[in-house]
N, CA, C and O atoms as a MOPAC input file, in Angstrom:
PM7 MOZYME 1SCF
protein

 N    -18.32900 1   -14.95800 1   -16.40700 1
 C    -18.71500 1   -15.47400 1   -15.11900 1
 C    -17.45700 1   -15.86700 1   -14.34700 1
 O    -16.53400 1   -16.46600 1   -14.89900 1
 N    -17.43800 1   -15.52400 1   -13.07900 1
 C    -16.31900 1   -15.87800 1   -12.20700 1
 C    -16.82500 1   -16.84300 1   -11.14200 1
 O    -17.74200 1   -16.51900 1   -10.38800 1
 N    -16.22600 1   -18.02700 1   -11.08200 1
 C    -16.62700 1   -19.03000 1   -10.09800 1
 C    -15.96300 1   -18.70600 1    -8.75800 1
 O    -14.74600 1   -18.53400 1    -8.68500 1
 N    -16.76200 1   -18.62700 1    -7.71600 1
 C    -16.28400 1   -18.35500 1    -6.36000 1
 C    -16.11500 1   -19.67200 1    -5.59800 1
 O    -15.12800 1   -19.86300 1    -4.88700 1
 N    -17.08400 1   -20.57700 1    -5.75300 1
 C    -17.08300 1   -21.86100 1    -5.05100 1
 C    -17.77000 1   -22.88800 1    -5.94800 1
 O    -18.84200 1   -22.62000 1    -6.49100 1
 N    -17.15800 1   -24.06200 1    -6.10500 1
 C    -17.66100 1   -25.11500 1    -6.98600 1
 C    -17.98900 1   -26.34200 1    -6.13400 1
 O    -17.12400 1   -27.18700 1    -5.90300 1
 N    -19.23600 1   -26.44000 1    -5.66600 1
 C    -19.58300 1   -27.55600 1    -4.78300 1
 C    -21.04600 1   -27.97000 1    -4.92900 1
 O    -21.89300 1   -27.20300 1    -5.38800 1
 N    -21.30800 1   -29.21000 1    -4.52200 1
 C    -22.65300 1   -29.77200 1    -4.50800 1
 C    -22.83500 1   -30.57900 1    -3.22500 1
 O    -21.86500 1   -30.92500 1    -2.55100 1
 N    -24.09700 1   -30.87400 1    -2.89800 1
 C    -24.39400 1   -31.75800 1    -1.77300 1
 C    -25.12800 1   -32.97600 1    -2.31100 1
 O    -26.12700 1   -32.84200 1    -3.01800 1
 N    -24.64100 1   -34.14900 1    -1.98200 1
 C    -25.26900 1   -35.40700 1    -2.38700 1
 C    -26.51900 1   -35.62800 1    -1.53600 1
 O    -26.44800 1   -35.57200 1    -0.30900 1
 N    -27.65300 1   -35.87600 1    -2.17000 1
 C    -28.88800 1   -36.13600 1    -1.42800 1
 C    -28.90100 1   -37.53600 1    -0.81900 1
 O    -29.61400 1   -37.78000 1     0.15400 1
 N    -28.12500 1   -38.45000 1    -1.37900 1
 C    -28.10100 1   -39.82700 1    -0.87100 1
 C    -27.34700 1   -39.93800 1     0.45300 1
 O    -27.84800 1   -40.53800 1     1.40400 1
 N    -26.14400 1   -39.36200 1     0.51800 1
 C    -25.33300 1   -39.48400 1     1.74000 1
 C    -25.23800 1   -38.18000 1     2.53200 1
 O    -24.78200 1   -38.18600 1     3.67600 1
 N    -25.66200 1   -37.06400 1     1.93800 1
 C    -25.64800 1   -35.78000 1     2.63100 1
 C    -24.32100 1   -35.05200 1     2.60700 1
 O    -24.21500 1   -33.94000 1     3.12400 1
 N    -23.30600 1   -35.66300 1     2.01300 1
 C    -21.97000 1   -35.06600 1     2.00100 1
 C    -21.89500 1   -33.88300 1     1.03200 1
 O    -22.42600 1   -33.94000 1    -0.07800 1
 N    -21.23300 1   -32.81900 1     1.46700 1
 C    -20.94900 1   -31.67900 1     0.59900 1
 C    -19.54900 1   -31.88200 1     0.04400 1
 O    -18.59200 1   -32.04400 1     0.80200 1
 N    -19.42800 1   -31.87300 1    -1.28400 1
 C    -18.12100 1   -32.05400 1    -1.92200 1
 C    -17.79900 1   -30.82000 1    -2.74100 1
 O    -18.68300 1   -30.21500 1    -3.34900 1
 N    -16.52000 1   -30.45000 1    -2.75200 1
 C    -16.07000 1   -29.23200 1    -3.42800 1
 C    -14.82200 1   -29.51800 1    -4.24700 1
 O    -13.91500 1   -30.21700 1    -3.79400 1
 N    -14.78400 1   -28.97200 1    -5.45500 1
 C    -13.59800 1   -29.03500 1    -6.30200 1
 C    -12.88100 1   -27.69700 1    -6.16100 1
 O    -13.45700 1   -26.64400 1    -6.43700 1
 N    -11.62200 1   -27.74200 1    -5.72900 1
 C    -10.88800 1   -26.51200 1    -5.43000 1
 C     -9.95700 1   -26.03500 1    -6.53300 1
 O     -9.55500 1   -24.87100 1    -6.53900 1
 N     -9.60800 1   -26.91400 1    -7.46600 1
 C     -8.70900 1   -26.50800 1    -8.55300 1
 C     -9.06200 1   -27.28400 1    -9.81100 1
 O     -9.77900 1   -28.28400 1    -9.75900 1
 N     -8.55500 1   -26.81500 1   -10.93500 1
 C     -8.83200 1   -27.47100 1   -12.21000 1
 C     -8.38100 1   -28.93300 1   -12.13300 1
 O     -7.31400 1   -29.23200 1   -11.59700 1
 N     -9.18900 1   -29.82700 1   -12.66300 1
 C     -8.95800 1   -31.28200 1   -12.64800 1
 C     -8.98100 1   -31.88200 1   -11.24000 1
 O     -8.47900 1   -32.98800 1   -11.03500 1
 N     -9.55500 1   -31.17200 1   -10.27200 1
 C     -9.72800 1   -31.70100 1    -8.91700 1
 C    -11.07700 1   -32.41600 1    -8.88000 1
 O    -12.08000 1   -31.83400 1    -8.46600 1
 N    -11.10000 1   -33.67900 1    -9.31100 1
 C    -12.31200 1   -34.49100 1    -9.41900 1
 C    -12.58500 1   -35.13700 1    -8.06800 1
 O    -11.78800 1   -35.94400 1    -7.58800 1
 N    -13.71300 1   -34.78300 1    -7.45200 1
 C    -14.03500 1   -35.24900 1    -6.10200 1
 C    -15.38600 1   -35.96300 1    -6.12800 1
 O    -16.35500 1   -35.45600 1    -6.69300 1
 N    -15.44100 1   -37.14400 1    -5.50900 1
 C    -16.69200 1   -37.90100 1    -5.39800 1
 C    -17.13200 1   -37.94500 1    -3.94000 1
 O    -16.30700 1   -37.87200 1    -3.02900 1
 N    -18.43000 1   -38.06400 1    -3.73100 1
 C    -18.94600 1   -38.19700 1    -2.36700 1
 C    -18.65500 1   -39.60100 1    -1.84400 1
 O    -18.23100 1   -40.47600 1    -2.59800 1
 N    -18.88600 1   -39.80800 1    -0.55500 1
 C    -18.53900 1   -41.09000 1     0.06500 1
 C    -19.36600 1   -42.26300 1    -0.45600 1
 O    -18.88800 1   -43.39700 1    -0.43800 1
 N    -20.59600 1   -42.01900 1    -0.92000 1
 C    -21.40400 1   -43.12300 1    -1.45100 1
 C    -21.17100 1   -43.34300 1    -2.94500 1
 O    -21.61800 1   -44.34500 1    -3.50200 1
 N    -20.46900 1   -42.40500 1    -3.59600 1
 C    -20.12300 1   -42.55900 1    -5.00600 1
 C    -21.22400 1   -42.23300 1    -5.99500 1
 O    -21.08100 1   -42.51200 1    -7.18600 1
 N    -22.31500 1   -41.65100 1    -5.53300 1
 C    -23.43600 1   -41.36000 1    -6.42900 1
 C    -23.26800 1   -40.07500 1    -7.22900 1
 O    -23.94800 1   -39.89000 1    -8.23800 1
 N    -22.37200 1   -39.17600 1    -6.79800 1
 C    -22.14200 1   -37.94900 1    -7.56300 1
 C    -20.71800 1   -37.44300 1    -7.36000 1
 O    -20.05200 1   -37.75400 1    -6.37200 1
 N    -20.28300 1   -36.65600 1    -8.33200 1
 C    -18.91900 1   -36.10700 1    -8.32000 1
 C    -18.94800 1   -34.68600 1    -8.85200 1
 O    -19.87400 1   -34.28300 1    -9.55600 1
 N    -17.91600 1   -33.93900 1    -8.49900 1
 C    -17.77000 1   -32.55300 1    -8.93400 1
 C    -16.34400 1   -32.36400 1    -9.43100 1
 O    -15.41600 1   -33.00400 1    -8.93700 1
 N    -16.17200 1   -31.47500 1   -10.41800 1
 C    -14.85600 1   -31.24300 1   -11.01500 1
 C    -14.79200 1   -29.82100 1   -11.54800 1
 O    -15.82700 1   -29.19000 1   -11.76300 1
 N    -13.59000 1   -29.31500 1   -11.76200 1
 C    -13.39800 1   -28.03700 1   -12.43700 1
 C    -12.82100 1   -26.91500 1   -11.61400 1
 O    -12.33400 1   -25.93000 1   -12.16900 1
 N    -12.86400 1   -27.03900 1   -10.30000 1
 C    -12.32000 1   -25.96600 1    -9.46500 1
 C    -12.97500 1   -24.63300 1    -9.76500 1
 O    -14.19900 1   -24.53300 1    -9.85200 1
 N    -12.15200 1   -23.61300 1    -9.92300 1
 C    -12.66300 1   -22.27300 1   -10.21600 1
 C    -12.62200 1   -21.96200 1   -11.70800 1
 O    -12.80500 1   -20.81300 1   -12.11200 1
 N    -12.37900 1   -22.99600 1   -12.53600 1
 C    -12.28400 1   -22.81200 1   -13.98800 1
 C    -13.55800 1   -23.19100 1   -14.73500 1
 O    -13.94200 1   -22.49900 1   -15.67800 1
 N    -14.22500 1   -24.27900 1   -14.33200 1
 C    -15.43700 1   -24.73300 1   -15.02300 1
 C    -16.26300 1   -25.61100 1   -14.08800 1
 O    -15.75100 1   -26.12400 1   -13.09300 1
 N    -17.54800 1   -25.78200 1   -14.41600 1
 C    -18.43300 1   -26.66200 1   -13.66000 1
 C    -18.56900 1   -27.98600 1   -14.40200 1
 O    -18.87900 1   -28.00800 1   -15.59300 1
 N    -18.33600 1   -29.09300 1   -13.69300 1
 C    -18.63400 1   -30.41600 1   -14.23700 1
 C    -19.25600 1   -31.25300 1   -13.13400 1
 O    -18.74000 1   -31.31700 1   -12.01900 1
 N    -20.37000 1   -31.89300 1   -13.45800 1
 C    -21.06500 1   -32.76400 1   -12.52000 1
 C    -21.17100 1   -34.14600 1   -13.14500 1
 O    -21.43800 1   -34.27300 1   -14.34000 1
 N    -20.96100 1   -35.18300 1   -12.33800 1
 C    -21.14100 1   -36.56000 1   -12.79000 1
 C    -22.10800 1   -37.22000 1   -11.81600 1
 O    -21.82900 1   -37.32900 1   -10.62200 1
 N    -23.25200 1   -37.65900 1   -12.34500 1
 C    -24.28200 1   -38.31100 1   -11.53500 1
 C    -25.24600 1   -39.02500 1   -12.47500 1
 O    -25.35500 1   -38.67400 1   -13.65000 1
 N    -25.94000 1   -40.02300 1   -11.95300 1
 C    -26.91900 1   -40.73000 1   -12.77800 1
 C    -28.06600 1   -39.81600 1   -13.18200 1
 O    -28.53100 1   -39.86400 1   -14.32000 1
 N    -28.52300 1   -38.98200 1   -12.24700 1
 C    -29.59000 1   -38.02200 1   -12.54400 1
 C    -29.28000 1   -36.69300 1   -11.86400 1
 O    -28.49400 1   -36.64000 1   -10.91800 1
 N    -29.89000 1   -35.64400 1   -12.34100 1
 C    -29.71800 1   -34.30200 1   -11.77600 1
 C    -30.36000 1   -34.21200 1   -10.38800 1
 O    -29.99700 1   -33.35800 1    -9.57900 1
 N    -31.31300 1   -35.10200 1   -10.12800 1
 C    -32.05300 1   -35.07100 1    -8.86400 1
 C    -31.25900 1   -35.58300 1    -7.66900 1
 O    -31.70800 1   -35.42000 1    -6.53500 1
 N    -30.11300 1   -36.18700 1    -7.87700 1
 C    -29.35100 1   -36.81900 1    -6.79100 1
 C    -28.50400 1   -35.81700 1    -5.99600 1
 O    -27.99900 1   -36.15300 1    -4.92500 1
 N    -28.34400 1   -34.58100 1    -6.51500 1
 C    -27.53500 1   -33.60200 1    -5.78700 1
 C    -28.19100 1   -32.23200 1    -5.75900 1
 O    -29.05900 1   -31.91800 1    -6.57300 1
 N    -27.75300 1   -31.42300 1    -4.79900 1
 C    -28.18800 1   -30.03500 1    -4.65700 1
 C    -27.01600 1   -29.15700 1    -5.06600 1
 O    -25.91600 1   -29.30400 1    -4.53400 1
 N    -27.24000 1   -28.25200 1    -5.99900 1
 C    -26.19400 1   -27.32800 1    -6.44600 1
 C    -25.96300 1   -26.28700 1    -5.36100 1
 O    -26.90900 1   -25.64300 1    -4.90800 1
 N    -24.71000 1   -26.11700 1    -4.94000 1
 C    -24.37300 1   -25.16700 1    -3.88700 1
 C    -23.28000 1   -24.18800 1    -4.31800 1
 O    -22.76100 1   -23.43300 1    -3.49600 1
 N    -22.93600 1   -24.19800 1    -5.59200 1
 C    -21.85400 1   -23.34700 1    -6.09400 1
 C    -22.22000 1   -21.87500 1    -6.00700 1
 O    -23.39400 1   -21.50500 1    -5.98000 1
 N    -21.18900 1   -21.04900 1    -5.96500 1
 C    -21.36300 1   -19.60100 1    -5.95100 1
 C    -20.54000 1   -19.01200 1    -7.08500 1
 O    -19.40600 1   -19.42600 1    -7.32500 1
 N    -21.12800 1   -18.03100 1    -7.78500 1
 C    -20.40700 1   -17.38500 1    -8.87500 1
 C    -20.89600 1   -15.95900 1    -9.05500 1
 O    -21.98300 1   -15.59400 1    -8.60700 1
 N    -20.07200 1   -15.16200 1    -9.72000 1
 C    -20.42800 1   -13.78300 1   -10.05000 1
 C    -20.69400 1   -13.71100 1   -11.54100 1
 O    -19.93300 1   -14.25500 1   -12.34100 1
 N    -21.77100 1   -13.04200 1   -11.91500 1
 C    -22.08200 1   -12.83200 1   -13.32700 1
 C    -21.25700 1   -11.65700 1   -13.84400 1
 O    -21.02700 1   -10.68800 1   -13.12000 1
 N    -20.81900 1   -11.74400 1   -15.08200 1
 C    -20.20900 1   -10.59500 1   -15.74700 1
 C    -21.36900 1    -9.68400 1   -16.13100 1
 O    -22.18100 1   -10.05100 1   -16.97900 1
 N    -21.46000 1    -8.51300 1   -15.52700 1
 C    -22.61300 1    -7.63800 1   -15.73400 1
 C    -22.82800 1    -7.30500 1   -17.19800 1
 O    -23.97600 1    -7.18700 1   -17.62900 1
 N    -21.77000 1    -7.14800 1   -17.97800 1
 C    -21.92100 1    -6.76100 1   -19.37700 1
 C    -22.58200 1    -7.87400 1   -20.17400 1
 O    -23.57700 1    -7.63900 1   -20.86000 1
 N    -22.03800 1    -9.08500 1   -20.09100 1
 C    -22.56000 1   -10.19000 1   -20.88400 1
 C    -23.90400 1   -10.67300 1   -20.35600 1
 O    -24.75500 1   -11.08600 1   -21.14300 1
 N    -24.11400 1   -10.63200 1   -19.06400 1
 C    -25.40700 1   -11.02400 1   -18.50100 1
 C    -26.49600 1   -10.08200 1   -18.99900 1
 O    -27.60000 1   -10.52200 1   -19.31800 1
 N    -26.19200 1    -8.79500 1   -19.06700 1
 C    -27.15300 1    -7.81800 1   -19.57000 1
 C    -27.48200 1    -8.03600 1   -21.03000 1
 O    -28.63700 1    -7.88800 1   -21.43000 1
 N    -26.49900 1    -8.38200 1   -21.82900 1
 C    -26.73100 1    -8.62800 1   -23.25100 1
 C    -27.62000 1    -9.84100 1   -23.45400 1
 O    -28.52200 1    -9.82200 1   -24.29100 1
 N    -27.37100 1   -10.88100 1   -22.70100 1
 C    -28.17000 1   -12.10000 1   -22.84200 1
 C    -29.61200 1   -11.81900 1   -22.44500 1
 O    -30.53800 1   -12.27500 1   -23.11500 1
 N    -29.81100 1   -11.07600 1   -21.36500 1
 C    -31.15800 1   -10.80500 1   -20.87900 1
 C    -31.96200 1    -9.95800 1   -21.86000 1
 O    -33.15200 1   -10.20700 1   -22.05300 1
 N    -31.33600 1    -8.96600 1   -22.48200 1
 C    -32.09400 1    -8.10400 1   -23.38400 1
 C    -31.95000 1    -8.50600 1   -24.84800 1
 O    -32.56900 1    -7.89800 1   -25.72100 1
 N    -31.13500 1    -9.52900 1   -25.12300 1
 C    -31.04100 1   -10.06900 1   -26.47100 1
 C    -30.30500 1    -9.19100 1   -27.46300 1
 O    -30.59900 1    -9.24800 1   -28.65700 1
 N    -29.37200 1    -8.39000 1   -27.01800 1
 C    -28.61400 1    -7.55500 1   -27.93700 1
 C    -27.28800 1    -8.20400 1   -28.28200 1
 O    -26.84200 1    -9.13600 1   -27.61200 1
 N    -26.66900 1    -7.70100 1   -29.32900 1
 C    -25.35200 1    -8.20200 1   -29.71600 1
 C    -24.32300 1    -7.71300 1   -28.70400 1
 O    -24.29200 1    -6.53000 1   -28.36800 1
 N    -23.49300 1    -8.61200 1   -28.22600 1
 C    -22.50400 1    -8.25900 1   -27.20800 1
 C    -21.19800 1    -7.84200 1   -27.85700 1
 O    -20.46600 1    -8.68200 1   -28.38000 1
 N    -20.90500 1    -6.57100 1   -27.82900 1
 C    -19.59200 1    -6.09300 1   -28.26400 1
 C    -19.25500 1    -4.89500 1   -27.39400 1
 O    -20.04900 1    -3.96400 1   -27.26000 1
 N    -18.09400 1    -4.93000 1   -26.81900 1
 C    -17.68200 1    -3.82300 1   -25.95600 1
 C    -17.31900 1    -2.62100 1   -26.82300 1
 O    -16.80200 1    -2.77600 1   -27.93000 1
 N    -17.58800 1    -1.45100 1   -26.32200 1
 C    -17.21500 1    -0.24000 1   -27.04600 1
 C    -15.70300 1    -0.15700 1   -27.06900 1
 O    -15.05700 1    -0.26500 1   -26.02700 1
 N    -15.14100 1     0.03100 1   -28.23300 1
 C    -13.68800 1     0.08300 1   -28.37900 1
 C    -13.26800 1    -0.63100 1   -29.64100 1
 O    -14.03800 1    -0.70800 1   -30.59900 1
 N    -12.06800 1    -1.14800 1   -29.65600 1
 C    -11.51500 1    -1.79300 1   -30.84800 1
 C    -12.44200 1    -2.88100 1   -31.36500 1
 O    -12.86600 1    -3.76000 1   -30.61500 1
 N    -12.74900 1    -2.81200 1   -32.63900 1
 C    -13.54600 1    -3.83500 1   -33.29300 1
 C    -15.04400 1    -3.61600 1   -33.23300 1
 O    -15.78800 1    -4.34800 1   -33.88600 1
 N    -15.50900 1    -2.65000 1   -32.48500 1
 C    -16.95000 1    -2.41800 1   -32.43000 1
 C    -17.33300 1    -1.33200 1   -33.41700 1
 O    -16.49500 1    -0.54300 1   -33.85300 1
 N    -18.62100 1    -1.30300 1   -33.76400 1
 C    -19.09100 1    -0.30800 1   -34.72200 1
 C    -18.92700 1     1.10800 1   -34.18200 1
 O    -18.70100 1     2.04200 1   -34.95200 1
 N    -19.04000 1     1.27700 1   -32.85500 1
 C    -18.93000 1     2.60500 1   -32.25900 1
 C    -17.53200 1     3.18900 1   -32.39300 1
 O    -17.36900 1     4.40900 1   -32.35700 1
 N    -16.51900 1     2.33900 1   -32.54800 1
 C    -15.15300 1     2.85100 1   -32.60800 1
 C    -14.78100 1     3.30600 1   -34.00900 1
 O    -13.76500 1     3.97600 1   -34.19400 1
 N    -15.61000 1     2.94200 1   -35.01800 1
 C    -15.31800 1     3.34300 1   -36.38500 1
 C    -14.30500 1     2.45600 1   -37.06700 1
 O    -13.83600 1     2.79600 1   -38.15300 1
 N    -13.94700 1     1.33000 1   -36.47200 1
 C    -12.96300 1     0.41800 1   -37.06400 1
 C    -13.64300 1    -0.70400 1   -37.78400 1
 O    -12.97500 1    -1.57200 1   -38.34600 1

């Protein structure tokens, strides 16, 4: 998965907050929720999940997303896979 935008909107104050880089921990003006991780990971800090709206954007890795959906073992064809004979 590739993160394009890491942001949330606080339902209490309405502020949209975005983390732009790793360890960029940002809180809204009322302090009820925070976002962290930039384009590396998603982290949310809030008392409940209901206090914010998720607004992040990301791209799924088509290969791994397909494996998860159909429940197959994920191994790329090539080195280390059964198809390569190694």
